[in-house]
N, CA, C and O atoms as a MOPAC input file, in Angstrom:
PM7 MOZYME 1SCF
protein

 N    111.29600 1    72.85600 1   117.49800 1
 C    111.46800 1    73.70300 1   116.08800 1
 C    112.43800 1    75.25800 1   116.82700 1
 O    112.34000 1    75.46500 1   118.03600 1
 N    113.19300 1    76.08500 1   116.05300 1
 C    113.66800 1    76.98100 1   116.92700 1
 C    113.23200 1    78.42700 1   115.77600 1
 O    114.01700 1    78.95100 1   114.98600 1
 N    112.05100 1    78.73900 1   115.95700 1
 C    111.56600 1    79.98600 1   115.61800 1
 C    113.46100 1    81.55200 1   114.99500 1
 O    113.27200 1    82.51400 1   114.25000 1
 N    114.00200 1    81.41800 1   115.23600 1
 C    114.68200 1    82.00500 1   114.91600 1
 C    115.55600 1    81.52800 1   114.01800 1
 O    116.57900 1    82.12700 1   113.68500 1
 N    115.04200 1    79.95700 1   113.39600 1
 C    116.11400 1    79.15600 1   112.60100 1
 C    115.79600 1    78.20200 1   111.45400 1
 O    116.02900 1    76.99400 1   111.42000 1
 N    115.10000 1    79.12000 1   110.32400 1
 C    114.39800 1    78.59300 1   109.69200 1
 C    114.60600 1    77.02200 1   109.09300 1
 O    113.73600 1    76.39600 1   108.48600 1
 N    116.23800 1    76.43900 1   109.47500 1
 C    116.19900 1    75.04500 1   108.81200 1
 C    115.96000 1    74.15100 1   110.31500 1
 O    116.69800 1    73.17000 1   110.23300 1
 N    115.26400 1    74.13000 1   111.54600 1
 C    114.50400 1    73.82700 1   112.36200 1
 C    112.68600 1    73.28100 1   111.99600 1
 O    111.92200 1    72.43900 1   112.46800 1
 N    112.59400 1    74.75200 1   110.44100 1
 C    111.14400 1    74.50000 1   110.38300 1
 C    110.65900 1    73.56600 1   109.89900 1
 O    111.44000 1    72.78000 1   109.36400 1
 N    108.91600 1    73.18300 1   109.86700 1
 C    108.74100 1    71.62300 1   109.50700 1
 C    107.99400 1    72.60800 1   107.82000 1
 O    107.87600 1    73.82800 1   107.70400 1
 N    107.64000 1    71.56900 1   106.81400 1
 C    107.22100 1    71.36300 1   105.87500 1
 C    105.90800 1    71.95100 1   106.06900 1
 O    105.44300 1    71.40400 1   107.06800 1
 N    105.20000 1    72.67400 1   105.67400 1
 C    103.62500 1    73.26800 1   106.01200 1
 C    102.78000 1    72.52700 1   105.10600 1
 O    102.84000 1    72.00200 1   103.99400 1
 N    101.95800 1    72.70900 1   106.06200 1
 C    101.05200 1    72.15500 1   105.36300 1
 C     99.36000 1    72.84000 1   106.71700 1
 O     99.50800 1    73.60500 1   107.67000 1
 N     98.20600 1    72.29100 1   106.31900 1
 C     97.22300 1    73.49500 1   106.73400 1
 C     96.85000 1    72.90400 1   107.78500 1
 O     96.29100 1    73.62900 1   108.60700 1
 N     96.98600 1    71.65800 1   108.08800 1
 C     96.33500 1    70.83200 1   109.46100 1
 C     97.70100 1    71.49700 1   111.03700 1
 O     97.45800 1    71.40100 1   112.24000 1
 N     98.67000 1    71.94400 1   110.56800 1
 C     99.73300 1    72.08800 1   111.26800 1
 C     98.84700 1    73.30100 1   112.11600 1
 O     98.73300 1    73.09800 1   113.32500 1
 N     98.20800 1    74.56100 1   111.55400 1
 C     97.97800 1    75.86000 1   111.90800 1
 C     96.33100 1    74.85400 1   112.94000 1
 O     95.37200 1    75.47600 1   113.39500 1
 N     96.44300 1    73.80700 1   113.00400 1
 C     94.78300 1    73.55500 1   114.05300 1
 C     95.00500 1    73.71800 1   115.34100 1
 O     94.25800 1    74.12800 1   116.23000 1
 N     96.71400 1    73.16000 1   115.37400 1
 C     97.05800 1    73.42100 1   117.02900 1
 C     98.24800 1    73.51300 1   117.24700 1
 O     98.93300 1    72.72100 1   117.89300 1
 N     98.75000 1    74.96600 1   116.46800 1
 C     99.93400 1    75.54200 1   116.60400 1
 C     99.81100 1    76.86000 1   117.81800 1
 O     98.76600 1    77.22800 1   118.35500 1
 N    100.73500 1    77.23400 1   117.97300 1
 C    100.59700 1    78.16500 1   118.84500 1
 C    101.02300 1    78.90100 1   118.32200 1
 O    101.73500 1    79.47800 1   119.14400 1
 N    101.14900 1    79.51400 1   117.13300 1
 C    101.06300 1    80.67800 1   116.38100 1
 C    102.71000 1    81.60800 1   116.30900 1
 O    103.00900 1    82.70300 1   115.83300 1
 N    103.40100 1    80.67800 1   116.93900 1
 C    104.83000 1    81.54000 1   116.67300 1
 C    105.51000 1    82.00000 1   115.21300 1
 O    106.61700 1    82.53100 1   115.12400 1
 N    104.37200 1    81.60200 1   113.76400 1
 C    104.19400 1    82.70100 1   112.91200 1
 C    104.34700 1    83.88200 1   113.37000 1
 O    105.07400 1    84.82300 1   113.05300 1
 N    103.45300 1    83.69200 1   114.27900 1
 C    102.67900 1    85.86800 1   114.85000 1
 C    103.52600 1    86.34500 1   115.26900 1
 O    103.45900 1    87.51400 1   114.88800 1
 N    104.80300 1    86.15000 1   116.16500 1
 C    106.37100 1    87.01800 1   116.29900 1
 C    107.16100 1    86.85100 1   115.50900 1
 O    108.25300 1    86.74600 1   116.06900 1
 N    107.29600 1    86.69700 1   113.70800 1
 C    108.01800 1    87.33900 1   112.95000 1
 C    107.26900 1    88.57100 1   112.46600 1
 O    106.07000 1    88.70800 1   112.22300 1
 N    108.50900 1    89.62900 1   112.37100 1
 C    107.99200 1    90.89200 1   111.58500 1
 C    106.98200 1    90.93100 1   110.32200 1
 O    106.92200 1    90.03300 1   109.48200 1
 N    106.36800 1    91.85100 1   110.31700 1
 C    105.03700 1    91.81700 1   109.50600 1
 C    105.07300 1    93.59300 1   109.09400 1
 O    105.01100 1    94.69600 1   109.63500 1
 N    105.24600 1    92.83100 1   107.50500 1
 C    105.26400 1    94.39300 1   107.21700 1
 C    103.86300 1    94.10200 1   106.08900 1
 O    103.30300 1    93.16700 1   105.51700 1
 N    103.77300 1    95.56600 1   106.23400 1
 C    102.32600 1    95.08700 1   104.80500 1
 C    102.11700 1    96.43300 1   104.41700 1
 O    102.73100 1    97.28700 1   105.05700 1
 N    101.37000 1    96.79300 1   103.49200 1
 C    101.25200 1    97.58200 1   102.73500 1
 C    100.34200 1    98.97200 1   102.96500 1
 O     99.66600 1    98.99000 1   103.99300 1
 N    100.28400 1   100.05100 1   102.14200 1
 C     98.63600 1   100.72300 1   102.20300 1
 C     97.76800 1    99.92600 1   101.87900 1
 O     97.02200 1    99.80300 1   102.85100 1
 N     97.37300 1    99.19000 1   100.90500 1
 C     96.47200 1    98.46400 1   101.05400 1
 C     96.11900 1    97.73200 1   101.76300 1
 O     94.89400 1    97.77200 1   101.88000 1
 N     96.80200 1    96.69800 1   102.61600 1
 C     96.84100 1    96.26600 1   103.83400 1
 C     95.90800 1    96.71700 1   105.17700 1
 O     95.05100 1    96.10300 1   105.81100 1
 N     96.46900 1    98.06200 1   105.30900 1
 C     96.06400 1    98.39000 1   106.56100 1
 C     94.56800 1    99.60500 1   105.53500 1
 O     94.25100 1   100.48400 1   106.33600 1
 N     94.07500 1    99.71100 1   104.71500 1
 C     93.10400 1   100.27200 1   103.98400 1
 C     92.18200 1    99.16300 1   104.31000 1
 O     91.27800 1    99.50500 1   105.07300 1
 N     92.16500 1    97.63100 1   103.84800 1
 C     91.43100 1    96.03100 1   104.20500 1
 C     91.29900 1    95.97000 1   105.70600 1
 O     90.45600 1    95.16800 1   106.10700 1
 N     92.11400 1    96.81300 1   106.82800 1
 C     92.17900 1    96.24900 1   107.56300 1
 C     91.00300 1    97.31100 1   108.45800 1
 O     90.47600 1    97.01700 1   109.53000 1
 N     90.86500 1    98.14900 1   107.94300 1
 C     90.32400 1    98.95600 1   108.40100 1
 C     90.61300 1   100.66000 1   109.27500 1
 O     89.98100 1   101.34800 1   110.07700 1
 N     92.08200 1   100.77200 1   108.46200 1
 C     92.46500 1   101.66700 1   109.55800 1
 C     92.81500 1   102.89000 1   109.09200 1
 O     93.21500 1   103.73100 1   109.89800 1
 N     92.70100 1   103.25600 1   107.41600 1
 C     92.99500 1   104.24400 1   106.41200 1
 C     91.69200 1   103.60200 1   105.66000 1
 O     90.95800 1   102.61500 1   105.70100 1
 N     91.98200 1   105.35100 1   104.63800 1
 C     91.59000 1   104.64200 1   103.40700 1
 C     92.11000 1   105.31400 1   102.60200 1
 O     92.87900 1   106.20800 1   102.95500 1
 N     91.72000 1   104.96900 1   100.75800 1
 C     93.47400 1   105.28500 1   100.03100 1
 C     93.43400 1   106.93200 1    99.86500 1
 O     94.44000 1   107.44300 1    99.37300 1
 N     92.28100 1   107.83600 1   100.26300 1
 C     93.00700 1   109.22000 1   100.25700 1
 C     94.22000 1   109.72500 1   101.09500 1
 O     95.08400 1   110.58300 1   100.91400 1
 N     93.81500 1   108.49000 1   102.47700 1
 C     95.10200 1   109.12500 1   103.52400 1
 C     96.06800 1   108.50500 1   102.87900 1
 O     97.06000 1   109.17900 1   102.60100 1
 N     96.03300 1   107.24300 1   102.52600 1
 C     97.18700 1   107.26300 1   101.79600 1
 C     98.25400 1   107.41200 1   100.93500 1
 O     99.47500 1   107.30300 1   101.05200 1
 N     97.49500 1   107.68700 1   100.04300 1
 C     97.75600 1   108.74600 1    98.72200 1
 C     98.09900 1   110.41700 1    98.79100 1
 O     98.66000 1   111.05600 1    97.90100 1
 N     97.59200 1   110.95900 1   100.13300 1
 C     97.50200 1   112.41200 1    99.97300 1
 C     98.08800 1   113.03700 1   101.19100 1
 O     98.15000 1   114.25300 1   101.36900 1
 N     98.55500 1   112.03900 1   102.09400 1
 C     98.63500 1   112.10100 1   103.95500 1
 C     99.51200 1   111.40500 1   104.03100 1
 O     99.51400 1   111.71900 1   105.22100 1
 N    100.48500 1   110.58400 1   103.92900 1
 C    101.38000 1   109.49500 1   104.46600 1
 C    101.31200 1   109.66400 1   105.02800 1
 O    100.44700 1   109.12800 1   105.72000 1
 N    102.54100 1   111.14900 1   105.77700 1
 C    103.43400 1   111.43200 1   106.84900 1
 C    102.40800 1   111.45500 1   108.11300 1
 O    102.72100 1   111.31900 1   109.29600 1
 N    101.05200 1   111.67000 1   107.55300 1
 C    100.05900 1   112.41900 1   108.80200 1
 C     99.56900 1   110.61300 1   109.29800 1
 O     99.43000 1   110.22900 1   110.45900 1
 N     99.42100 1   109.92100 1   108.26900 1
 C     98.96400 1   108.79300 1   108.34600 1
 C     99.60800 1   107.77800 1   109.33600 1
 O     99.00900 1   106.92700 1   109.99300 1
 N    101.31900 1   108.10300 1   109.30700 1
 C    102.57300 1   107.55100 1   109.97600 1
 C    102.19500 1   107.56300 1   111.13200 1
 O    101.66800 1   106.80200 1   111.94300 1
 N    102.73000 1   109.03400 1   111.03200 1
 C    102.67100 1   110.09500 1   112.07700 1
 C    100.95600 1   109.50700 1   113.50800 1
 O    101.02400 1   109.38700 1   114.73200 1
 N     99.82200 1   109.32100 1   112.65100 1
 C     98.44300 1   108.78500 1   113.49700 1
 C     98.88500 1   107.36200 1   114.07000 1
 O     98.84400 1   107.11500 1   115.27600 1
 N     99.37500 1   106.30900 1   112.96300 1
 C     99.43900 1   104.86200 1   113.55100 1
 C    100.49300 1   104.75700 1   114.78000 1
 O    100.23800 1   104.23200 1   115.86400 1
 N    101.70400 1   105.34500 1   114.41400 1
 C    102.80600 1   105.18500 1   115.46100 1
 C    102.33200 1   105.63300 1   116.58600 1
 O    102.67300 1   104.89800 1   117.51400 1
 N    101.13900 1   107.28600 1   117.19500 1
 C    100.96200 1   106.85800 1   118.01500 1
 C     99.84800 1   106.31800 1   118.06100 1
 O     99.25300 1   107.35600 1   118.34800 1
 N     98.80000 1   105.33100 1   118.01000 1
 C     98.07100 1   104.15500 1   118.44200 1
 C     98.32300 1   103.46500 1   118.32300 1
 O     97.47300 1   102.57400 1   118.33200 1
 N    100.14000 1   102.99000 1   118.01500 1
 C    100.57800 1   101.98600 1   118.69100 1
 C    100.59800 1   100.72200 1   117.21800 1
 O    100.96100 1    99.56800 1   117.44500 1
 N    100.17400 1   101.14600 1   115.81100 1
 C     99.80900 1   100.28600 1   114.70900 1
 C    101.15000 1    99.78800 1   114.53500 1
 O    101.49100 1    98.66600 1   114.91000 1
 N    101.84900 1   100.54700 1   114.01400 1
 C    102.93400 1   100.95300 1   113.31300 1
 C    104.03100 1   101.06100 1   113.75400 1
 O    104.19100 1   102.00200 1   114.53100 1
 N    105.14800 1   100.22800 1   113.47800 1
 C    106.89500 1   100.36000 1   114.35400 1
 C    107.44500 1   101.41800 1   113.31700 1
 O    108.32100 1   102.14700 1   113.78400 1
 N    107.11700 1   101.62800 1   112.07300 1
 C    107.68200 1   102.39800 1   110.83100 1
 C    107.52900 1   102.20600 1   109.69000 1
 O    106.77500 1   101.32900 1   109.26900 1
 N    108.15700 1   102.92100 1   109.00600 1
 C    107.24300 1   103.47600 1   108.03800 1
 C    108.46700 1   103.84700 1   106.67900 1
 O    109.04000 1   104.93500 1   106.73900 1
 N    108.82900 1   102.77500 1   105.37600 1
 C    110.28600 1   102.51300 1   104.65700 1
 C    109.39700 1   103.82800 1   103.50000 1
 O    108.26200 1   103.58400 1   103.09000 1
 N    109.88300 1   104.71000 1   103.24400 1
 C    109.71900 1   105.42100 1   102.11900 1
 C    110.08900 1   105.41000 1   101.07600 1
 O    109.59700 1   106.02000 1   100.12600 1
 N    111.31800 1   104.49100 1   101.07500 1
 C    111.93000 1   104.02300 1    99.52400 1
 C    110.75000 1   102.87600 1    99.25800 1
 O    110.26500 1   102.88800 1    98.12600 1
 N    110.33100 1   102.05400 1   100.03900 1
 C    109.31400 1   100.98800 1    99.21700 1
 C    108.18100 1   100.90400 1    99.57800 1
 O    107.45700 1    99.95600 1    99.27400 1
 N    107.73500 1   102.12900 1   100.47200 1
 C    106.01300 1   101.92400 1   101.00100 1
 C    106.06700 1   101.04400 1   101.88800 1
 O    104.91200 1   100.63000 1   101.79200 1
 N    106.69300 1   100.21300 1   102.97600 1
 C    106.29600 1    99.03700 1   103.56800 1
 C    106.39200 1    99.67900 1   104.83300 1
 O    107.31400 1   100.31400 1   105.34500 1
 N    105.19700 1    99.36900 1   105.25100 1
 C    104.64300 1    99.87900 1   106.96700 1
 C    105.18100 1    98.58100 1   107.64500 1
 O    105.05000 1    97.46200 1   107.14900 1
 N    105.88300 1    98.87900 1   108.98800 1
 C    106.47800 1    97.35400 1   109.90800 1
 C    105.67500 1    97.38200 1   111.30300 1
 O    106.07500 1    97.70600 1   112.42100 1
 N    103.96600 1    96.78000 1   110.72100 1
 C    102.97900 1    97.06400 1   112.39400 1
 C    104.03500 1    96.52400 1   113.29900 1
 O    105.06100 1    95.94400 1   112.94400 1
 N    103.45500 1    96.92500 1   115.12500 1
 C    104.36300 1    97.00900 1   115.77700 1
 C    103.70900 1    96.00300 1   116.87700 1
 O    102.48000 1    96.05600 1   116.88000 1
 N    104.18100 1    95.25900 1   117.64200 1
 C    104.45000 1    93.67300 1   118.12600 1
 C    104.52300 1    94.32500 1   119.91900 1
 O    105.05200 1    95.36900 1   120.30000 1
 N    103.98900 1    93.55700 1   120.52400 1
 C    103.28600 1    93.90200 1   121.74200 1
 C    104.58200 1    93.38300 1   122.85800 1
 O    105.32800 1    92.45500 1   122.54200 1
 N    104.71400 1    94.08500 1   124.12200 1
 C    105.56600 1    93.65100 1   125.46800 1
 C    106.56900 1    92.55800 1   124.61300 1
 O    107.73200 1    92.74700 1   124.25900 1
 N    105.29800 1    90.75800 1   124.30100 1
 C    106.45300 1    90.06600 1   124.20700 1
 C    106.87700 1    89.26200 1   122.82000 1
 O    107.45000 1    88.25200 1   122.41100 1
 N    106.28900 1    90.26100 1   122.46900 1
 C    106.98500 1    90.26300 1   120.79100 1
 C    106.28000 1    89.51200 1   119.72700 1
 O    106.77300 1    88.90200 1   118.77800 1
 N    104.63700 1    89.71300 1   120.16400 1
 C    103.99500 1    89.05400 1   119.45700 1
 C    103.12800 1    90.15400 1   118.24400 1
 O    103.20400 1    91.38200 1   118.27200 1
 N    102.46100 1    89.47500 1   117.40200 1
 C    101.70600 1    90.42900 1   116.25300 1
 C    100.26800 1    91.23100 1   116.98100 1
 O     99.28300 1    90.61300 1   117.38500 1
 N    100.45200 1    92.87500 1   117.02700 1
 C     99.57700 1    93.19800 1   117.56000 1
 C     97.86900 1    92.51900 1   117.93100 1
 O     97.22400 1    92.51300 1   118.98000 1
 N     97.56800 1    92.01400 1   116.59700 1
 C     96.64300 1    91.76100 1   116.20900 1
 C     96.08500 1    89.87600 1   117.08000 1
 O     94.97600 1    89.36100 1   117.21700 1
 N     96.91600 1    89.59200 1   117.30700 1
 C     97.09900 1    88.20000 1   118.42400 1
 C     96.38100 1    88.50000 1   119.35500 1
 O     96.67800 1    89.51300 1   119.98900 1
 N     95.16600 1    87.69300 1   119.75100 1
 C     94.71900 1    88.64800 1   121.11100 1
 C     95.34200 1    87.05400 1   122.29200 1
 O     96.34500 1    86.36600 1   122.10200 1
 N     94.48000 1    86.94000 1   123.23900 1
 C     95.51400 1    86.21800 1   124.79500 1
 C     95.17400 1    84.52300 1   123.87000 1
 O     96.08700 1    83.69900 1   123.82400 1
 N     94.20500 1    84.30600 1   123.40600 1
 C     94.01600 1    82.38100 1   122.81200 1
 C     95.31800 1    82.57700 1   121.96700 1
 O     96.29600 1    82.09300 1   122.53500 1
 N     95.48600 1    82.94000 1   121.21600 1
 C     96.77800 1    82.95500 1   120.17400 1
 C     96.17200 1    83.37300 1   118.90300 1
 O     96.95200 1    83.96800 1   118.15900 1
 N     94.91500 1    83.20000 1   118.44800 1
 C     94.22600 1    83.55100 1   117.44300 1
 C     94.36500 1    85.25300 1   117.23300 1
 O     94.37300 1    86.14700 1   118.07900 1
 N     94.46000 1    85.30400 1   115.89400 1
 C     94.06500 1    86.66100 1   114.52900 1
 C     92.80300 1    86.84300 1   114.75700 1
 O     91.75600 1    86.19900 1   114.70200 1
 N     93.22000 1    88.04000 1   115.06900 1
 C     91.51400 1    89.02600 1   115.20400 1
 C     91.12100 1    89.31800 1   114.47000 1
 O     89.94800 1    89.68700 1   114.41600 1
 N     92.12300 1    89.28900 1   113.29600 1
 C     92.01300 1    90.31500 1   112.57000 1
 C     91.89200 1    89.15300 1   111.08800 1
 O     91.85300 1    89.61200 1   109.94600 1
 N     91.84800 1    87.77000 1   111.34700 1
 C     91.84300 1    86.96500 1   109.99400 1
 C     91.07200 1    87.22000 1   108.83300 1
 O     91.64100 1    87.31000 1   107.74500 1
 N     89.99800 1    87.33200 1   108.92100 1
 C     89.25700 1    87.48400 1   107.08800 1
 C     89.89400 1    88.75100 1   106.59400 1
 O     90.23800 1    88.82900 1   105.41400 1
 N     90.13400 1    90.09700 1   107.72300 1
 C     90.89700 1    91.27800 1   106.54100 1
 C     92.87500 1    91.21300 1   107.15200 1
 O     93.59200 1    92.08400 1   107.64300 1
 N     93.06600 1    90.12500 1   106.88500 1
 C     94.70600 1    89.73500 1   107.42000 1
 C     95.69000 1    90.23000 1   106.46700 1
 O     95.30100 1    90.24800 1   105.29900 1
 N     96.80800 1    90.61200 1   106.68200 1
 C     97.32000 1    91.37800 1   105.32400 1
 C     98.14100 1    90.19100 1   104.41600 1
 O     98.77200 1    89.32600 1   105.02300 1
 N     98.11200 1    90.19800 1   103.44000 1
 C     98.50500 1    89.36900 1   102.33700 1
 C    100.01600 1    89.34900 1   102.65700 1
 O    100.22900 1    89.52200 1   101.45700 1
 N    101.18100 1    89.30000 1   103.14900 1
 C    101.94800 1    89.14200 1   104.32000 1
 C    101.08900 1    87.96200 1   104.90000 1
 O    100.87100 1    87.01000 1   104.15000 1
 N    100.75200 1    87.95400 1   105.75000 1
 C    100.15900 1    86.62000 1   106.50900 1
 C     99.39000 1    85.58800 1   105.82000 1
 O     99.27200 1    84.42700 1   106.21200 1
 N     98.70800 1    86.25500 1   104.42200 1
 C     97.45300 1    85.01900 1   103.39500 1
 C     98.63400 1    84.51500 1   102.94100 1
 O     98.43800 1    83.32800 1   102.68200 1
 N    100.01100 1    84.88900 1   102.66400 1
 C    101.02500 1    83.51100 1   101.76500 1
 C    101.22500 1    83.25000 1   102.30700 1
 O    100.74000 1    82.12100 1   102.25200 1
 N    101.92000 1    83.34700 1   103.47700 1
 C    102.84700 1    82.66300 1   104.59400 1
 C    101.98200 1    81.42300 1   105.19600 1
 O    100.80500 1    81.11000 1   105.37500 1
 N    103.08300 1    80.99500 1   105.36600 1
 C    104.60200 1    80.33200 1   105.18900 1
 C    104.66700 1    79.84400 1   103.23900 1
 O    105.76100 1    79.80000 1   102.67600 1
 N    103.02700 1    79.45600 1   102.28500 1
 C    103.57200 1    78.48400 1   101.48200 1
 C    104.29700 1    79.70100 1   100.37800 1
 O    105.29300 1    79.39200 1    99.72300 1
 N    103.88500 1    80.61800 1   100.30500 1
 C    104.87600 1    81.65600 1    98.92600 1
 C    105.48700 1    82.47800 1   100.03300 1
 O    106.31100 1    81.56600 1   100.09100 1
 N    105.83700 1    83.23200 1   100.86800 1
 C    106.71600 1    83.76300 1   101.53400 1
 C    106.70500 1    83.94000 1   102.98400 1
 O    105.88400 1    84.05800 1   103.89400 1
 N    108.15900 1    83.90200 1   102.78000 1
 C    109.30300 1    84.30700 1   104.98800 1
 C    110.21800 1    83.76400 1   104.66800 1
 O    110.82700 1    83.48600 1   103.63500 1
 N    110.29400 1    83.58100 1   106.00600 1
 C    112.07100 1    82.82800 1   106.05500 1
 C    112.55300 1    81.94800 1   104.53500 1
 O    113.37100 1    81.95800 1   103.61600 1
 N    111.25900 1    81.15700 1   105.13700 1
 C    111.93900 1    80.10800 1   104.01900 1
 C    110.30400 1    79.21300 1   103.44500 1
 O    109.59500 1    78.39500 1   104.03100 1
 N    110.23400 1    79.63900 1   102.52100 1
 C    109.01700 1    79.50500 1   101.15000 1
 C    108.87200 1    78.18800 1   102.08600 1
 O    109.76600 1    77.68200 1   102.76400 1
 N    107.15700 1    77.63700 1   101.92300 1
 C    107.12100 1    76.05100 1   102.20700 1
 C    107.09400 1    75.24500 1   103.98300 1
 O    106.75100 1    74.14900 1   104.42800 1
 N    107.66400 1    76.51900 1   104.55800 1
 C    108.16000 1    75.98900 1   106.00200 1
 C    107.85300 1    76.56100 1   107.05900 1
 O    108.46000 1    77.57700 1   107.40000 1
 N    107.00800 1    76.11900 1   107.68700 1
 C    106.81500 1    76.96600 1   108.31100 1
 C    107.16800 1    76.92500 1   110.42900 1
 O    107.98400 1    76.04800 1   110.71200 1
 N    106.72200 1    77.60700 1   111.48200 1
 C    108.26900 1    77.41800 1   112.15200 1
 C    106.78300 1    76.91500 1   113.32500 1
 O    106.33200 1    77.86800 1   113.96100 1
 N    106.10700 1    75.55500 1   113.57400 1
 C    105.54900 1    74.93800 1   113.95800 1
 C    106.06700 1    75.05000 1   115.52900 1
 O    107.23500 1    75.24700 1   115.86400 1
 N    105.29400 1    74.93300 1   116.13400 1
 C    105.14300 1    74.97100 1   117.81200 1
 C    103.51500 1    74.31700 1   118.51500 1
 O    102.57000 1    74.89100 1   119.05700 1
 N    103.73200 1    73.16600 1   118.24800 1
 C    101.88400 1    72.51600 1   119.07700 1
 C    102.02600 1    73.26300 1   120.06000 1
 O    103.01800 1    73.88700 1   120.43700 1
 N    100.86800 1    73.18000 1   120.53600 1
 C     99.32500 1    73.47700 1   121.68900 1
 C     99.96400 1    72.79700 1   122.74400 1
 O    100.31200 1    71.62800 1   122.57600 1
 N    100.21600 1    73.53500 1   124.09300 1
 C     99.88000 1    72.53900 1   125.12400 1
 C    101.96500 1    71.56800 1   125.18800 1
 O    102.18500 1    70.62800 1   125.95200 1

C-alpha cells in the first residue's frame, strides 16, 4: 500500500482498523467550526464573532495550520512525522469520541478514494 497512491488502497471494512498503523492519520485533516466546538477547542460565540482571533489563537497553540476564509474550513496541524496532532505514540486517536466529522466519515464516505483505506498492518 502506498498512502500517496489511492489506487493501491484496500476496500475498507471495520476489522482493518483493529491492527492498522493508522496511515489515514497522516492525511491532511480539514475541520469546521462545529468540529472545533465538539473537540472543546472553542465555542460558538468565538466561531461566529471572533474568527480572526480564533485563527490566531489556534495557530499559536499549534492546533491549526491554516484557515480558508472562502470555505470556512480549518486545516489541522500535523506533528513533525506528518501525523495528526491528536494521534498518540501508540498510534491511537486521543480524541476519538469527539473526532472531527471528516474522521468519522473516512474512508467509507469521504477521502481520496471513498470506500477504500490506506491500510498498513501493525508490525
